[in-house]
C-alpha positions in Angstrom: 0.0 0.0 0.0 2.8 2.5 1.0 5.4 1.8 -1.7 6.6 5.3 -2.3 8.5 7.6 0.2 5.8 10.2 -0.3 3.0 7.9 0.8 5.0 6.6 3.8 5.9 10.1 4.8 2.2 11.2 4.6 0.9 8.2 6.5 3.5 8.5 9.2 2.9 12.2 9.8 -0.9 11.7 9.8 -0.7 8.8 12.3 1.5 10.9 14.6 -0.7 14.0 14.2 -4.0 12.1 14.8 -2.5 10.3 17.8 -1.3 13.5 19.3 -4.5 15.3 18.8 -6.6 12.5 20.2 -4.3 12.3 23.2 -4.6 16.0 23.8 -8.3 15.8 23.4 -8.7 13.0 25.9 -6.5 14.9 28.4 -8.5 18.1 28.0 -11.8 16.4 28.4 -10.6 14.6 31.5 -9.2 17.7 33.0 -12.3 19.7 32.2 -14.6 17.0 33.6 -12.5 16.8 36.8 -12.6 20.6 37.1 -16.4 20.6 36.7 -16.9 17.8 39.2 -14.6 19.5 41.7 -16.5 22.8 41.2 -19.8 21.1 41.7 -18.6 19.3 44.7 -17.3 22.5 46.3 -20.7 24.1 45.8 -22.4 21.1 47.3 -20.1 21.2 50.3 -20.8 24.9 50.9 -24.6 24.5 50.6 -24.6 21.5 53.0 -22.5 23.4 55.5 -24.7 26.5 55.2 -27.9 24.6 55.7 -26.5 22.6 58.7 -25.3 25.9 60.2 -28.7 27.5 59.6 -30.5 24.6 61.3 -28.1 24.7 64.3 -28.8 28.4 64.7 -32.5 27.7 64.7 -31.9 25.1 67.5 -33.3 22.4 65.3 -30.9 19.7 66.5 -31.4 20.4 70.3 -35.0 21.5 70.5 -37.0 19.2 72.8 -40.2 19.6 70.8 -38.8 17.4 68.1 -37.3 17.7 64.7 -40.6 17.6 62.7 -42.2 20.3 64.9 -39.2 22.7 64.5 -39.1 22.1 60.8 -42.8 22.9 60.4 -42.3 26.0 62.6 -39.4 27.3 60.5 -40.8 26.0 57.2 -41.2 29.4 55.4 -37.9 30.8 56.6 -36.0 27.6 55.8 -37.6 27.3 52.4 -36.5 30.9 51.6 -33.0 30.1 52.8 -32.8 27.0 50.7 -34.1 28.9 47.6 -31.5 31.6 48.1 -28.7 29.0 48.0 -29.7 27.9 44.6 -28.4 31.2 43.2 -25.0 29.6 43.4 -26.1 27.2 40.7 -29.3 27.4 38.7 -29.6 23.6 38.7 -29.2 23.1 42.4 -31.9 21.2 44.3 -31.7 21.3 48.1 -34.1 19.5 50.3 -34.3 18.4 54.0 -35.6 14.9 54.9 -36.6 13.4 58.2 -35.3 10.1 59.6 -37.9 8.2 57.5 -36.8 9.8 54.2 -39.8 12.0 53.7 -39.0 15.4 52.2 -40.0 18.0 54.8 -38.7 21.1 53.0 -37.3 21.8 49.6 -35.9 24.6 47.5 -37.7 25.8 44.4 -37.4 23.1 41.8 -38.7 22.7 38.2 -42.2 21.3 38.1 -42.1 17.5 38.2 -38.4 17.2 38.9 -38.8 15.8 42.4 -41.0 12.6 42.1 -40.6 10.6 45.3 -39.2 10.5 48.7 -35.8 8.9 49.4 -35.9 5.1 48.7 -35.2 2.8 51.6 -31.9 1.5 50.4 -30.4 4.9 50.1 -32.1 6.1 53.4 -30.4 3.3 55.3 -27.1 4.3 53.7 -27.5 7.9 54.8 -28.7 7.1 58.4 -25.7 4.8 59.0 -23.2 7.5 58.1 -21.9 10.4 60.1 -20.5 12.5 57.3 -21.4 13.6 53.7 -21.8 10.7 51.3 -22.6 10.4 47.6 -26.0 8.8 46.9 -28.0 7.7 43.9 -31.5 9.2 43.7 -32.5 7.6 40.4 -36.1 7.1 41.7 -36.3 10.6 43.2 -35.7 12.7 40.1 -36.9 12.5 36.6 -33.4 13.4 35.2 -29.8 12.5 36.0 -28.6 14.4 39.2 -25.4 14.2 41.1 -26.5 14.0 44.8 -24.8 14.2 48.2 -26.4 13.7 51.5 -25.3 15.1 54.9 -26.8 13.5 58.0 -28.3 15.8 60.8 -27.0 14.7 64.2 -29.4 15.3 67.2 -28.5 15.9 70.8 -28.4 12.2 71.6 -25.8 11.8 68.7 -28.4 10.0 66.6 -29.4 10.9 63.0 -32.6 12.8 63.1 -32.7 13.7 59.4 -30.6 14.6 56.4 -29.7 17.5 54.1 -29.6 16.5 50.4 -27.9 18.7 47.9 -28.3 17.7 44.2 -27.1 19.2 41.0 -28.0 18.2 37.5 -25.3 16.3 35.5 -27.0 17.3 32.3 -25.0 20.6 32.3 -21.8 18.6 32.7 -22.8 16.4 29.9 -23.6 19.3 27.7 -20.3 21.0 28.5 -18.3 17.9 27.8 -20.3 17.4 24.5 -19.4 21.0 23.6 -15.8 20.5 24.4 -15.8 17.3 22.3 -17.4 19.1 19.5 -14.9 22.0 19.6 -12.0 19.6 19.9 -13.4 17.6 16.9 -13.7 20.7 14.8 -10.2 21.8 15.9 -8.8 18.4 15.1 -10.3 18.4 11.6 -9.0 21.9 10.9 -5.6 21.1 12.3 -5.5 17.9 10.4 -6.4 19.6 7.1 -3.8 22.4 7.7 -1.2 19.8 8.7 -2.0 17.6 5.8 -1.5 20.5 3.4 1.8 21.4 5.0 3.0 17.8 5.1 1.9 17.4 1.5 4.0 20.4 0.5 7.0 19.3 2.5 6.8 15.7 1.4 6.6 16.8 -2.2 9.7 19.0 -1.8 11.5 16.0 -0.3 10.2 13.3 -2.6 10.3 15.2 -5.9 14.1 15.5 -6.0 14.5 11.9 -4.9 12.2 10.9 -7.8 14.2 12.9 -10.2 17.4 11.3 -8.9 15.9 7.9 -9.4 14.9 8.8 -13.0 18.4 10.2 -13.6 20.0 7.1 -12.2 18.1 5.0 -14.6 19.4 7.1 -17.5 22.9 6.8 -16.0 22.6 3.0 -16.1 21.9 3.3 -19.9 25.0 5.5 -20.4 23.2 8.9 -20.6 24.9 11.3 -18.1 23.3 14.5 -19.3 20.5 14.5 -16.7 20.8 16.9 -13.7 18.6 17.4 -10.6 17.5 21.0 -9.9 18.7 22.3 -6.5 16.3 24.4 -4.4 16.9 25.5 -0.8 19.8 24.7 1.5 18.5 21.7 3.4 19.9 18.1 3.4 17.9 17.2 0.3 19.5 20.2 -1.5 22.9 19.0 -0.4 22.1 15.5 -1.6 21.0 17.0 -5.0 24.3 18.9 -5.2 26.3 15.8 -4.4 24.2 13.8 -7.0 25.0 16.5 -9.7 28.6 16.5 -8.8 28.6 12.7 -9.1 26.9 13.0 -12.5 29.5 15.6 -13.6 32.3 13.2 -12.5 30.7 10.3 -14.3 30.3 12.4 -17.4 34.0 13.4 -17.2 35.0 9.7 -16.7 32.8 8.7 -19.7 34.4 11.4 -21.8 37.8 10.3 -20.6 37.0 6.7 -21.4 35.9 7.6 -24.9 39.1 9.7 -25.4 41.1 6.8 -23.9 39.6 4.3 -26.3 40.3 6.6 -29.2 43.9 7.2 -28.0 44.6 3.6 -27.3 43.2 2.5 -30.6 45.4 5.0 -32.4 48.5 4.1 -30.3 47.9 0.4 -30.9 47.0 0.7 -34.6 50.0 2.9 -35.6 52.9 0.6 -34.4 51.0 -2.6 -35.4 50.4 -1.1 -38.9 54.1 -0.1 -39.1 55.3 -3.5 -37.9 52.9 -5.4 -40.2 53.9 -3.2 -43.3 57.6 -3.6 -42.8 57.4 -7.4 -42.2 55.2 -7.8 -45.3 57.7 -5.8 -47.4 60.6 -7.9 -46.0 58.8 -11.1 -46.8 57.8 -10.0 -50.2 61.3 -8.8 -51.1 60.3 -5.2 -51.5 62.9 -4.1 -49.0 66.5 -5.0 -50.1 68.5 -7.2 -47.8 71.1 -4.5 -47.0 68.3 -2.4 -45.4 67.0 -5.3 -43.2 68.9 -4.0 -40.1 67.5 -0.5 -40.4 63.8 -1.6 -40.7 64.2 -4.3 -38.1 65.4 -1.6 -35.8 62.3 0.4 -36.6 60.2 -2.7 -35.9 62.0 -3.2 -32.6 61.3 0.4 -31.5 57.6 -0.1 -32.3 57.5 -3.3 -30.3 59.1 -1.5 -27.3 56.5 1.2 -27.7 53.7 -1.4 -27.6 55.4 -3.0 -24.5 55.5 0.4 -22.7 51.8 0.9 -23.5 50.9 -2.6 -22.2 53.0 -2.0 -19.0 51.1 1.3 -18.4 47.8 -0.5 -18.7 49.0 -3.3 -16.4 50.1 -0.7 -13.9 46.8 1.1 -13.9 45.0 -2.2 -13.5 47.1 -3.2 -10.5 46.8 0.2 -8.9 43.0 0.3 -9.2 42.6 -3.3 -8.0 44.9 -2.8 -5.1 47.2 -5.7 -6.0 50.3 -3.5 -6.4 52.0 -3.5 -3.0 54.6 -1.0 -2.0 57.7 -1.9 0.0 58.6 1.0 2.2 62.2 1.7 3.1 64.7 4.5 3.6 65.3 5.7 0.1 67.7 8.4 -1.1 65.5 10.6 -3.3 68.4 12.7 -4.4 70.2 9.7 -5.8 67.0 8.6 -7.7 66.7 12.1 -9.2 70.4 12.0 -10.3 69.8 8.6 -12.0 66.8 9.9 -13.9 68.7 13.1 -14.9 71.6 11.0 -16.2 69.3 8.6 -18.1 67.8 11.6 -20.0 71.2 13.3 -20.7 71.0 12.7 -24.5 67.5 14.2 -24.7 68.5 17.2 -22.6 71.5 17.9 -24.9 69.3 17.5 -28.0 67.1 20.3 -26.7 70.0 22.3 -25.4 68.2 22.8 -22.1 69.7 24.9 -19.2 69.8 22.2 -16.5 69.8 22.9 -12.8 69.9 20.3 -10.0 69.3 21.8 -6.5 69.4 19.6 -3.4 69.5 20.7 0.3 71.9 17.9 1.1 74.0 15.4 -0.7 71.6 12.7 0.4 68.0 13.0 1.5 66.2 9.9 2.7 62.5 9.4 2.4 60.2 6.6 3.6 59.1 5.2 0.2 59.1 2.3 -2.3 62.2 2.7 -4.5 60.8 1.6 -7.8 57.5 3.5 -7.3 59.3 6.8 -6.6 61.7 6.2 -9.5 58.7 5.8 -11.7 57.1 9.1 -10.4 60.2 11.2 -10.9 60.9 9.6 -14.3 57.3 10.3 -15.5 57.4 13.9 -14.4 60.9 14.6 -15.8 60.0 12.9 -19.1 57.0 15.2 -19.5 59.0 18.2 -18.5 61.6 17.4 -21.2 58.9 16.6 -23.8 57.1 19.9 -23.4 60.2 22.2 -22.8 61.2 24.7 -25.4 64.6 24.5 -27.0 67.2 26.2 -24.8 64.8 26.7 -22.0 65.4 26.3 -18.3 65.0 22.8 -16.7 65.3 22.5 -12.9 65.0 19.6 -10.4 64.8 20.9 -6.9 64.7 18.8 -3.6 64.4 20.4 -0.2 63.2 19.5 3.3 60.8 21.4 5.5 59.1 20.2 8.8 59.6 16.4 8.2 58.5 16.7 4.6 60.5 16.5 1.5 59.5 18.6 -1.4 60.5 17.5 -4.9 59.8 19.9 -7.8 60.5 19.7 -11.5 60.4 23.0 -13.4 60.6 23.7 -17.2 60.1 26.6 -19.6 58.0 25.7 -22.5 54.4 25.1 -23.5 52.9 25.2 -20.0 49.3 24.1 -19.1 46.2 26.2 -19.7 44.4 27.2 -16.5 41.2 25.5 -17.6 43.1 22.1 -17.9 44.8 22.3 -14.5 41.9 20.7 -12.5 42.0 17.7 -14.9 45.7 17.2 -15.4 45.8 14.2 -12.9 42.6 12.5 -14.2 42.8 9.1 -15.9 43.3 9.2 -19.7 43.4 13.0 -19.8 45.8 14.5 -22.3 46.4 18.3 -22.4 48.1 17.9 -25.7 44.9 16.8 -27.5 46.4 17.7 -30.9 49.1 15.0 -30.3 51.6 17.4 -31.7 54.2 17.1 -28.9 53.1 13.9 -27.2 52.8 11.1 -29.7 53.3 8.2 -27.3 51.3 9.1 -24.2 47.8 7.9 -23.4 47.1 10.1 -20.4 47.9 7.7 -17.7 51.4 8.8 -16.5 50.3 11.6 -14.2 47.4 9.6 -12.9 49.7 6.8 -11.9 52.1 9.4 -10.3 49.3 11.0 -8.2 48.1 7.5 -7.1 51.6 6.5 -6.0 52.3 9.7 -4.2 48.9 9.6 -2.3 49.6 6.0 -1.4 52.9 7.2 0.2 51.0 9.8 2.3 52.1 12.7 0.2 50.5 15.3 -2.1 51.1 16.5 -5.6 50.1 19.7 -7.4 51.1 21.8 -10.4 51.8 25.5 -11.0 51.8 26.8 -14.5 51.8 29.9 -16.7 50.4 29.0 -20.1 53.0 29.2 -22.9 55.7 30.2 -20.4 56.5 27.6 -17.8 55.3 24.7 -15.7 56.3 23.2 -12.3 55.2 19.9 -10.7 55.7 19.6 -7.0 55.1 16.5 -4.8 55.8 15.7 -1.1 57.1 12.6 0.7 57.6 11.8 4.3 61.2 12.2 5.6 62.7 8.9 6.8 63.2 8.6 10.5 66.6 6.9 10.1 69.2 6.4 7.4 69.7 2.9 5.9 72.6 0.7 7.0 75.5 1.5 4.7 76.7 -2.1 4.7 73.4 -3.1 3.4 
């Protein structure tokens, strides 16, 4: 029945609202009823005390002529007094009975209200008590009355009669009925208002969720264009923002994947076409024997190029699956940088670069995996040489600061556009989309570098001025102790 979040939300709120309103209504009715009963009881007590005090002042309880005689003698004055007390409550009925239960005096009552004398069962209950008691006079009145009887004690400490004060319960019933009616109307109005508010709030919550669900279905089909509108600043709005950010990221990854497939297809097709063409020409005799060595050398370079590409793909697979494990040790990062610099000596000379190597100390040891850090420095230095201008400055700098080692590679040349800086470490991203300078890369080198540096607890960033210079900087943790020299 309640399959959607919206219906569950509405049902839950309405259940809570109705339960609260009913509870409040029951409490109010109970309190109001108790207040009415207490008020009536107070009036009854005052009337009983007043009548008893009046009879005592008239010497009714001690007169030797007898209770009936005195009552008859004071009939008019007592009747007037009883009638005056009914001004406290219009529905009060006060009457005085003798020991046999006969009504000997009574206040003004509506015609036909008082039908009979006190029944024997209730009379016995009154005569056996020495204080005010609640009695049931169902046979005395023609309507529901709340009655209390107070015994009149004579001089020999025996009951000689009783004072009965009664008040109609019809008023109480009407008042409770009115309260119930008002509460019912209030509950209906409150429920309708709350229902409208809940409907509006629920819609605001469920509508974005529904759109997210529809967008997610499109994502599953490969369509990442859908976005969820963001309204407000609440948790749902934050979720919508996060969802849109995720969609943007998925869209970027999809674009990178397509670019990667295009690049990888090109990078695989080109050497394979070259290799296949040269081999076919050799086998067909189109290439003379004396040129075999040259063309076999070209084929060997293309094979190595394919091998490097496959190695990169294997590296990225191992990194993403978590199967590549790093062996941490005290590693001399300065020595690794020197080795990379020497291995690129020929390329540096070909471009006539102005090379600087700056290091705080002869040896600086970091806590790292030797092969992984060598790969990082080599990749960054290789890119720096590739995109340097001829005769430009090329600098490798290594310095320490607060238990951190900062390694930076600077070059003057093409630089990186500001719009491309946020994506430079993404998978398969190539800033040289024209493939004019980078004919061998597939956009994985810097991603691998960032992944390795992050795995070492460091950070990496890039600073660049487009068409002027570029500098990559990464940090490593300083080793706590130097390695054993004998080792």
